[in-house]
C-alpha positions as CSV (number, residue, x, y, z in Angstrom):
1,M,143.8,45.7,-16.1
2,K,146.3,44.2,-18.6
3,I,146.5,40.4,-18.9
4,A,149.6,38.8,-20.6
5,F,149.3,35.7,-22.8
6,A,151.8,34.0,-25.1
7,G,151.2,34.2,-28.8
8,E,149.3,36.3,-31.3
9,R,145.8,37.5,-31.6
10,G,143.6,34.4,-32.0
11,A,145.7,32.2,-29.8
12,F,143.9,29.7,-27.6
13,A,145.3,31.5,-24.6
14,E,143.7,34.7,-25.7
15,L,140.4,32.9,-26.1
16,A,140.7,31.4,-22.6
17,A,141.7,34.8,-21.1
18,A,138.7,36.5,-22.8
19,Q,136.4,33.9,-21.2
20,Y,138.0,34.1,-17.8
21,F,138.4,37.9,-17.4
22,G,135.6,39.3,-19.6
23,P,135.7,42.2,-22.0
24,A,136.6,44.9,-19.5
25,H,140.3,43.9,-19.5
26,S,143.1,44.5,-22.0
27,L,144.8,41.3,-23.3
28,A,148.5,41.8,-24.1
29,P,150.3,39.2,-26.3
30,V,153.9,38.4,-25.6
31,P,156.2,36.1,-27.6
32,E,156.9,33.2,-25.3
33,F,155.6,31.5,-22.1
34,E,158.5,32.8,-20.2
35,D,157.6,36.4,-21.2
36,V,154.2,35.9,-19.5
37,F,156.0,35.3,-16.2
38,V,158.4,38.2,-16.8
39,A,155.5,40.6,-17.6
40,V,153.7,39.9,-14.4
41,E,156.8,39.8,-12.2
42,R,157.9,43.2,-13.5
43,G,154.5,44.8,-13.3
44,R,153.9,45.2,-17.0
45,A,150.8,43.1,-16.7
46,A,148.5,42.6,-13.6
47,Q,148.0,38.9,-14.3
48,G,149.0,36.3,-16.8
49,I,147.5,33.1,-18.3
50,I,149.4,30.0,-19.4
51,P,148.4,26.5,-20.6
52,I,149.5,23.8,-18.2
53,E,148.0,20.6,-19.6
54,N,145.8,19.1,-22.4
55,S,143.4,16.2,-22.2
56,L,145.0,14.5,-25.2
57,T,148.7,15.3,-25.1
58,G,149.3,15.8,-21.3
59,S,151.3,18.3,-19.4
60,I,153.2,21.3,-20.8
61,H,156.4,20.6,-18.9
62,Q,158.0,24.0,-19.8
63,N,155.4,25.8,-17.8
64,Y,155.7,23.5,-14.8
65,D,159.4,24.4,-14.7
66,L,158.6,28.1,-15.1
67,L,156.2,27.9,-12.1
68,L,159.1,26.7,-10.0
69,E,161.7,29.2,-11.3
70,G,159.4,32.2,-10.8
71,D,157.7,33.6,-7.7
72,L,154.2,34.0,-9.0
73,S,151.0,32.5,-7.4
74,I,148.3,30.5,-9.1
75,T,145.1,32.5,-8.6
76,G,142.7,30.7,-10.9
77,E,142.2,28.2,-13.7
78,I,139.9,27.7,-16.7
79,F,139.3,24.7,-19.0
80,L,138.9,25.6,-22.7
81,R,137.3,23.3,-25.3
82,V,139.9,23.3,-28.1
83,S,138.8,22.9,-31.8
84,H,141.5,22.9,-34.4
85,Y,141.1,24.2,-38.0
86,L,143.3,23.8,-41.0
87,I,143.9,27.3,-42.3
88,A,145.5,28.6,-45.5
89,N,145.6,31.6,-47.8
90,H,142.7,32.2,-50.2
91,G,143.0,30.1,-53.3
92,V,145.1,27.3,-51.7
93,K,143.6,23.8,-52.0
94,P,144.3,20.9,-49.7
95,H,146.4,19.1,-52.4
96,N,148.6,22.3,-52.6
97,V,149.7,22.0,-49.0
98,M,153.3,20.8,-48.6
99,R,153.9,22.2,-45.1
100,V,151.7,22.5,-42.0
101,Y,152.7,25.0,-39.4
102,S,151.5,24.9,-35.8
103,H,152.6,24.8,-32.2
104,P,153.9,21.3,-31.3
105,Q,150.8,20.7,-29.2
106,G,148.6,21.6,-32.1
107,L,150.4,19.2,-34.4
108,A,150.3,16.4,-31.8
109,Q,146.6,16.9,-31.2
110,C,145.8,16.4,-34.9
111,K,148.0,13.4,-35.7
112,K,145.2,11.3,-37.2
113,F,144.2,14.1,-39.6
114,L,147.8,14.8,-40.6
115,R,148.3,11.1,-41.5
116,K,145.9,11.8,-44.4
117,M,148.4,14.4,-45.7
118,P,151.6,12.4,-46.0
119,Q,153.0,14.9,-48.5
120,A,152.9,17.7,-45.9
121,E,155.9,18.4,-43.7
122,R,155.1,19.2,-40.1
123,V,156.7,22.5,-39.1
124,P,156.6,23.5,-35.4
125,V,156.3,27.2,-34.4
126,S,156.0,29.0,-31.1
127,N,152.2,29.5,-31.3
128,T,149.2,28.4,-33.3
129,A,148.1,31.9,-34.2
130,A,151.7,32.8,-35.1
131,A,151.6,30.0,-37.6
132,V,148.6,31.6,-39.3
133,R,150.3,35.0,-39.3
134,K,153.5,33.5,-40.9
135,I,151.7,31.9,-43.8
136,K,149.8,35.1,-44.4
137,D,152.7,37.5,-44.1
138,C,155.0,35.3,-46.3
139,R,152.1,34.7,-48.7
140,L,152.8,31.0,-48.7
141,L,150.6,29.2,-51.3
142,D,152.0,25.7,-50.5
143,A,151.4,25.8,-46.7
144,A,148.6,25.7,-44.1
145,A,148.4,26.2,-40.4
146,I,146.6,24.5,-37.6
147,A,145.0,27.0,-35.3
148,S,141.7,28.4,-33.9
149,L,138.8,29.6,-36.0
150,Q,139.4,33.0,-34.4
151,A,142.9,33.2,-36.0
152,A,141.3,32.5,-39.4
153,I,138.8,35.3,-38.8
154,D,141.5,37.8,-37.5
155,Y,143.8,37.3,-40.4
156,D,141.1,36.9,-43.1
157,M,142.2,33.4,-44.1
158,N,140.5,30.4,-45.7
159,V,139.4,27.4,-43.6
160,L,140.3,24.1,-45.5
161,A,139.0,21.8,-42.7
162,K,137.4,22.2,-39.3
163,N,137.4,20.2,-36.1
164,I,140.5,18.2,-37.1
165,E,141.6,17.3,-33.5
166,D,142.0,13.6,-32.8
167,N,139.4,13.6,-30.1
168,K,136.4,15.9,-29.7
169,A,136.9,15.9,-26.0
170,N,140.0,18.1,-26.5
171,I,140.4,20.4,-23.5
172,T,143.2,22.6,-22.3
173,R,143.6,23.7,-18.8
174,F,145.0,27.2,-18.3
175,L,146.4,28.7,-15.1
176,I,146.0,32.3,-14.0
177,L,149.1,33.9,-12.5
178,S,149.5,36.9,-10.2
179,K,152.1,38.4,-7.9
180,K,149.7,38.1,-5.0
181,A,147.8,35.1,-3.7
182,A,144.1,35.0,-4.5
183,P,141.6,36.2,-1.9
184,L,139.6,33.0,-1.0
185,P,135.9,32.8,-0.2
186,R,134.9,31.7,3.3
187,R,133.4,28.5,2.1
188,S,136.0,25.9,1.0
189,A,133.8,24.0,-1.4
190,G,135.2,24.2,-4.9
191,L,138.7,25.2,-3.9
192,K,141.9,23.4,-4.9
193,T,145.6,23.9,-4.0
194,S,148.8,23.3,-6.0
195,V,152.1,22.6,-4.3
196,V,155.6,21.5,-5.5
197,F,158.0,19.5,-3.3
198,S,161.0,17.2,-3.3
199,L,161.4,14.3,-0.9
200,K,164.2,13.1,1.3
201,N,166.0,10.1,0.0
202,M,164.6,7.3,2.0
203,P,162.6,4.1,1.4
204,G,158.9,4.7,0.6
205,A,159.4,8.5,0.5
206,L,156.7,9.1,-2.2
207,F,154.2,6.7,-0.4
208,K,154.8,8.6,2.8
209,G,154.4,12.0,1.1
210,L,151.1,11.0,-0.4
211,S,149.9,9.3,2.8
212,V,149.8,12.7,4.7
213,F,146.8,13.5,2.5
214,A,145.2,10.1,2.6
215,L,145.3,10.0,6.4
216,R,143.3,13.2,6.5
217,D,140.8,12.3,3.7
218,V,142.2,15.1,1.5
219,D,141.3,14.3,-2.2
220,L,144.3,14.3,-4.5
221,L,143.5,15.6,-8.0
222,K,146.8,15.4,-9.9
223,I,150.4,14.5,-9.5
224,E,153.2,15.3,-11.9
225,S,156.9,14.6,-11.6
226,R,159.7,16.7,-13.1
227,P,163.5,16.2,-13.0
228,V,165.5,18.4,-10.7
229,H,167.8,20.4,-13.0
230,G,171.5,19.7,-12.3
231,K,170.7,16.6,-10.2
232,P,170.3,13.5,-12.5
233,F,167.5,11.2,-11.5
234,E,166.2,13.3,-8.7
235,Y,162.6,14.6,-9.0
236,L,160.2,17.3,-8.0
237,F,156.6,16.5,-7.5
238,Y,153.7,18.9,-8.4
239,L,150.5,18.0,-6.6
240,D,147.0,19.4,-6.8
241,F,144.6,18.6,-3.9
242,A,141.1,19.6,-3.0
243,G,140.6,22.4,-0.5
244,G,142.4,25.5,0.5
245,S,145.9,25.5,2.1
246,G,144.5,27.3,5.2
247,E,141.9,24.8,6.0
248,E,142.6,22.6,9.1
249,R,143.0,19.2,7.4
250,Q,144.9,20.6,4.4
251,A,147.2,22.7,6.6
252,N,147.9,19.8,8.9
253,A,148.7,17.6,5.8
254,L,151.1,20.3,4.5
255,N,152.8,20.6,7.9
256,H,153.3,16.8,8.0
257,L,154.6,16.9,4.4
258,R,157.2,19.5,5.2
259,E,158.6,17.1,7.8
260,I,159.6,14.6,5.2
261,T,160.6,16.9,2.3
262,V,163.7,18.9,1.6
263,F,161.7,21.5,-0.2
264,C,158.0,22.4,-0.2
265,R,156.2,25.4,-1.7
266,V,152.5,26.2,-2.0
267,L,152.0,27.6,-5.5
268,G,148.4,28.8,-4.8
269,S,144.9,28.0,-3.6
270,Y,142.1,29.0,-5.9
271,E,138.7,28.2,-7.1
272,R,138.3,25.2,-9.4
273,G,137.9,26.2,-13.0
274,K,134.9,25.8,-15.3
275,L,134.8,24.3,-18.8
276,V,134.0,26.9,-21.4
277,H,133.8,27.1,-25.2
278,P,135.5,29.8,-27.1
279,E,133.5,32.6,-28.6
280,Y,134.5,33.5,-32.2
281,K,133.7,36.9,-33.6
282,K,134.9,39.4,-36.2
283,R,136.7,42.3,-34.5
């Protein structure tokens, strides 16, 4: 089974996919997050994996928007412990580094370390592993990349510094995407559901929307607001709650929510993810 992820070999999404799916599956890199959705929607990949939020820098808004624009279901999640490394070509010393390449999230997660390198320009690129490939392919001797240790191993590069993230509790949550909803176990323990909705314009609308869950003792796990494109200062709300959408209390809450919304879509019910650490190896 082919699994699509955005980036290059050694990207954190690849490490998360390897942990979630195991070695029996083929991991297929694509250039951008949007390409993950396209690959699954068009059948070029059976499933995809995308990052959705980080414990230090928050939500990845682009992927929230792509969830709404597409028609895929969330079928799982995994939490990956993220450790960043400063990586360069062999022979490059820290004082040689005038540019640091990485994904914007990687740069943001290492701000304290980068303050110690005031001479180095921060250069955002599409992916952390792509940053390593760029400085290798271009043979840059005045640059470094922030990426995973696996990227350094895959591209035979030198590690200048390790574990440079601002906080050691640096964790990224990834979502698993599929064209079909996940088959759910009979027992509801450990399930969660993600929905997106927009509310009618009335006083206390958000309070009423959240109250449908509180009235039924349904635990809310996360809420995220995003602007409605083309409608200034109108918002969509992404909500995660405990339990499956087919359970009685949760189904009743959703039916009640639909009465006070202009749009409501269940993105998926799935088992709660586990925290894992990446496995680094020469390959």
